[in-house]
N, C-alpha and C positions, 0 to 999 in steps of 0.2 A: 822529231820527224819533220822533214821539209814539207811545207804547205804553201801552195800557190795563193790560197786565200789569205793566209797570214801575211805573206809577202805583199799582196795587194792592199791589205788593211794598213800595214806599216808604212807603205810608200804613197798612200793617198791622204789627202787632207780632209776629205768628206766621204761619208759612206752611207748608202741607203739600200733598203729593200724595195721591192717593186709592188708592194701592197702594205697596208697597215699591219695585217697579221704576219706577213713575211718579215717586216721590220722587227716585230716583237719576237718572233722565233729566232731571227738572226742575232738579236741582242743576247738572248739566252744561250745560243750556240757559241758565241765568241766572247762571252763575258770574262773568260779567263785571261784575255789580253788586257783587261782593265780590272785587276783583281780586287782593288779596294773601292770600286765604284758600284753603287746599287744598280742592279740589272736594268732598271727602267731609265737610268741615266747614261748607260753605255752609249757613246756617240755614234749610233747607227740609226738613222731616221728612215723615212719611207716616202716614196712618190709612186702612187699606183699607176700601173700601165694604162694606156688608152689605145684606141684604134683610129685609123685614118678614115674619116667619115666618107669622103668622096670616093675612096677605093672600095669600101665594103657596102655602101648603100646601093641596092638594086636600082636600075634606071627607072623602072615604073614607080617605085616608091619615092625616088628623088623628085620625079615630076609631080607626084601627088603632094608631097610635102611643100613643094614650091608654090602650089596654088593657095596654101593656107598660112605659111610662115612668112615673116618679113622678107622683103625683097633681097636683102643682103645676108640671108641666114647662113649661107655656106661660108661667109667670111667671119662669122661669130658663133661657130658651133659650140664653143665652150660656155656660152652665156645661157644660163638657165631660162631667162625670160624669153629667149628666142623660141624655145620649144613648147611653151605653154599653149600656143595655138594649135598644137596637135589635137587638143580636145575639140576644136572646131570642125575637124574632119567628120563627116557623117559616118556612122558605124557601117552602114551598107557599102559606102564607097571604099573604106579601108579594107573591108572584108573581100570585096570583089577584086581589088588589086592583090591581096594576099592569096586568094584562090588562083589567080592567074600565075603568080610566082610558084605556087604549089604544083600546078599542072606543068609548068616549065621544068621543075625539078623532076617530076615523075617521068616526063618525056626524056630527059637526059639520062636518068637511071635506066630506063628501058633500052635506050640506044646502046649504052655501055654493056648492059646485060646481053644484048644480042651479039655484040662483038665478042664478049667473053664466051658465050655458048658456041659461036662459030670457031673460035680458037681451040676450044676443047673438043671439037668434032661432033657436037650434038646433032641429033636428027631432027626431022620436021616437027615431031610432037613437042619436043622441048623448046624449039625455036618459036613454035606457035604459042607457048605459054608466056612469052615475054609480055604480051598485051595484058596479062593479069598480074604483072608485078606492080604492087602498090595499088591501093584503092583511093581515088581522089577524094572520096567522102569520109574516109577514116581518119581518126586522130593520128597524126604522124609525128613521131618523136625522133629527133636526130641526135646522134652521138658520133662525132668525128673529131679526131685529134691523134696525137702521137700515142701509140699503144705501148705504154709503160705499165708495169704491173700495179703500181700504186694508184693508177687511174681506174682500176677495177671495171673494165668494160663489160665483164660478165656478171656484175652484181645483180642486175635486174632479173637474171635467170636462176637466182639462188633457189627459188621455189618454182620449179618448172610447171607444176600443176596449176598454180595460182596465175602465173603469167599466161598460161595456155587459155585459161577461161577468158581473159581479157582480149586475147587475139581472136578467139573463136566466137565472140559475142556478135551475132548477126545484126542486132539493133544498134549497138554502140561499139563497133570494132576499134581496135588499136593496132598500129603497126610501127615497126622500128627500122630506121635506116642507119647503118653503120658505115664508117669509112675511116681510113687512117693507115699509118705505116709505123713499123717498129724500127728501132736502130738495128742495123745489120748484125751487130754483136749481141743484141738483146734476145736471147733464146726464149726466156719466159714471155716476153712481149709478143714474139712471133707465135708462141703457143696459144696466146689469147686470140690472136687473129684466126688461127686454125679452128679454135673452138667456136667462135662466132660464125665463121664461114660454114663450118660443118652443120651447125643448127639451121642456117639459112637453106641448106640443101636437103633437109629432111622434108618429106612430102607434107607433113602436117603444118610446117611453117612456110611453105613455098609462097612467095609473094607477100608475106607478112613480116618476115625478118629478111632484110636485104643487106648484104655486104657489097659495097661498091668498090671495085678495084681502082688502082692508079689514082690515089688521092692527090689532088693538086689544087692550086689556087682557084681555078675555074669551078671545080666541083665544090670547093669550100664556099664560094660565093653563092652558088645555087642552093646549097644546103642551109646556110644561115638565113637566107631570105625565103626559103620554100617550106620549111617544116613548121608545124604548129607549136612545137615545144622543143626547147634545147636542154638536153640532159647532161649533167656532169657529176661524176661519182668518185672523185679522188679520195684517198684515205687521208683525212684531216690529221695534221696540218702540213701536208707535204706539197700542196699546190702553192707555188710562190705567188702567182697572180692568175694566169690564164687570160686569154683574150677572145677565144672563140665565142664565149657567151656574151661578151660585149658587142661583138659583131651581130649576133642574133638579136639582142635587145634593140639595137639600132634599127633593125629591119622589122621589128614588131613581133619577134618570136620570143615569148617569155622564157625565162630561165627556170629550170627545175634542178636544183643543184645543192650539193653539200655546202655548208657554211664555211667555205675555205677560200683562199685566194682573194680575189676582188669581190666575190659575191657576199661575203660576210659584211662588207661595207655597202654594197649596192642594194641588197634586199631591204625593202621598207615595209613589207607586209601587204602591199597592194600590187606589186609589179612582177610577181612570179611566185614560185613556191620553193620551200626549202626541203632538203632531205636530211633527216636526222636532227641532232641538237647541237647547240653551240657549246660543246664540251669535249673532253678527251675520254678515252675508254681504257680499261685495264689491259686489254690485248686486242689483236687484230680480229680474232674470231668473234668476240663480243661486239665489236664495232660493225663488222660486216652484217651480223644478224640484225642488229638494231637498225642499221641504215636500209637494209633490204625490206624490212617490215614497214619502215617509213615510206619507201617508194610505193609499195602496194596500197597502203592505207590512203596516201594522198591521191593516187590515181583513182582508186575506187570511190572515195568519198567526196573528193573535191574537183579534180581536174576533168575527169570524164563527164560527170553530170553537168559541169559548167560548159564544156565544149558542145555537148549535144542538147543543151537548153536553147532552143531557137524561138525567135519571135515570128510574127506572121509573114515576114519577108524572108524567113530562113536564115536570119543572121543571129549568131550566138552573142547577144548583147553583153553578157557578163564576161565572156572570153575576150571580146574586142575591148572592153574596158581595161582588162589586164594588159592587153597589147599596148594600148595607149599609154598607160602608166609606165610600162617598160620603156617605151621610147622617151617619154618626157623626163623620167628620172635618170636614165642611163646614158642617153645620147650625149648630153653636154659634159657630164662628169667624167665619162670614160672615153673621151676623145683625145687624140694625140695633141690637139691644139691646147687643151687644158694641161696635159702632161708636160709639154715643152715650156709653157708659161711657168709651171711649178719648178721645173729644173732651172730655168733662168733666174727666178726670184730667190729660190732657196739655196742653189748651189753655184751655178755658173757665174752670176754677177758678183756674189760675195767672193768667189774664188778669184775672179778677175781683179777686183779691188785689192784683195790681199796680195795677189801676184804683182800688181803695180807697185805696192808698197815695198815688196821684197827687192825688186830690181832697181829701185831708186838709189841714186848716189852710189852706183857701182856695188850694189848688194850690201850696203853698209848695215841695213837693218837685219839682214840674214846673219851676218857675222856677229852682230850684237846678240841676236837671239840664241845662236849656237853657244856663244860664250856664257850667256845667262843659264842655259840649260846645263852646261857642263858644271858651272859653279853650284847650281842648286842640287844637281844629281850627286855630286861628290860629297855634299855636306848634309843631305836630307836625313841621314841616320841620326843626326844630333838634334833634330827637331823634336820637341816634347809638348804635349797638349793635355790639359786637364780641364774638366768641366764640372760645375756644381751639379750634383745628382738631384733629380726630382722624382725618381721612381717611388712608387707607393702613393703618390699624390693623385687625388681625384681631380681631373680637369673638367671644366664645363665649356660647352660650346659657346663661343663669343666672348669668353673671358681671357684677358691677356695674361700670358705667362712670361715672367722675367727669366732671362738666361745669363749665366756668367761663365767665363772660361779664362784660363791662364795659359800663356804660351811662352815657351823658352826657345829662343833661336840662337844658333851659333853666330859668331861674329861676322861670318861671311854671308849670312842670309839676312836681308833687311826686312822690316815690316812691310814695305811696299812690294816685296817679292811674293807675298802670300795673301791669301784670303781666308779668314776664319768665318765659318758660317754654321748655322744650325740647319739640320736636315730632318724633316718630319714627314710622315705619311702613314699609310696603313701598315700594320704589323704583319709580316709574312710568317708562314709556318716555320720557315727555316731560320728565323731570327732577323731576316733582312727587312728592308723598307720598300713597300710597294707604292707606286705613284708619288715619288718623293718631291718635296718642294724645299728649296733652299732659301734661308733668310740670313743675309750678311750680319755679322756682329761687328760692332764698332769699337775701335781702340779707346780705352777709358783710363789710361794711366799705367803706372808701373808699381810693382810691389815685389820685394825680395828677388830681384833679378828677372821677374816674369812680366810680360806685357798683359795687362788686363783687358778683357773684351766683354762688352755687354750688349744685349739685344733683347728682343721680345718677339713672341709669335702668338697668334690667336687661333685656336682650333675652330675649324669651320664645320666639321661633321663629327658625329659621335662614333663610338666604336673603340677598338683597341688600337692605340696610337703608338707608333714607334718613333723614337727621337734619338738623334745623334748629333754630336758637334765634331766638326772636322776642320783641318787646315789643309789647304792645297796650294800649289804654286800658282802665281797669277802674273800674267804678262799680256799686254795689249795685242801682241802679234800672234798669240796662240790661236790656231784655227778654231779650236773648241776649248772652253774653260777646263774640260776634263781630259784633254788630249795628251797632256804630259803625264805620264804614268807614275806620279808620286802623290801620295795622299797619306795623311795621318789622322786617325780617329781617336777621340776620347771614347770611353766605353759607351756603347750604344745602350739606350734605355727603352723600356716599354712601359 
């Protein structure tokens, strides 16, 4: 079957996912393109997405940060040390700016609601209710993104009675703001929008669940800087990265999210809350049930009490502490400045150096590499490798283990064309090697037509160890040592 992804992987020298988890999932998805390579060694890396600080930071917050951060902070937003001074901002001052942004969001939502009601031909009574849309004093949770089914926009309403109690609590009320669009051809996604909108129109939810139409960049900027909490509920592990939560964190709105995409890296225990667990489930129904219960439990037992716990000045000190940690931990790491530096260091500069080597001398090195690949590929079936077995042996942490292997090469393949190495790591349930590490074996003479190789490795951790010895093609111009899809293993041992 023709595949654009396979075409892209075959015709590119470097490949990456857009978060650590996305890289891991991608390696597992496309491992069949490197059939003899342990999945953790598949040459697909990751660089986690980031957001443009100056674009997504609200003006009021930018002015506040500028009073406490170093003078050139906007030039070095990727530097962790720049953001440490966020802790110097008095809690009352940060809270006042946040409340101003929250009121600006509410005013925008009310203006849009009025236009919406007028367009629908509503009467004076409905138009008059606009002033009751959203409560400035209530815990306000935002959910705005593309409405795809895997994002589960309706997950929070799985137990309607339980969420209704939170919305109707007069002393500690909660409210939700939804926004977003579905792809025109995504009928299930559009059905989710209709469901959320339908709930927002029911009298018991009026003004407490709001769906804002015409989601655009201006509305997105108001939302990420105006809500108290940013919620994200994708079905793990389908979120490649996600960036809306990064924008919210930059503006001091903590994340309340599934451990998927970027948040599985970003969450540190103090800068927001997680929904569910860092695990997979047997089916979607079980996952939905577990994640919904986690939402209610976290809201009822942690988030709502923290938000409504006020000091004598009316400031929720605990909540502001989480806001500060959200800014300090996420703003530098999930900035486009850091992202571009990573791309330059890990991919663009090495690719440029490699490209310069290829074009030198009228592409002489390319011709040599192509000829080498042709020679190796045509004769690889004659390569044979054996390794001395050590299975059944009890190994001890810190104790050096000697390894031996014998290699037979056809006349057209030279010893310098290959690399013999031991690969060891944790034993996977399917017989593979998890978190593999490779140790080169050194040529140590010849015997009966075979080249002898010897080496050693030292186990650093206890547990069930998987060990294999392999030979692979080796050439200095290969983009990745494992990029040429030829490999021969001696029998793997555990």
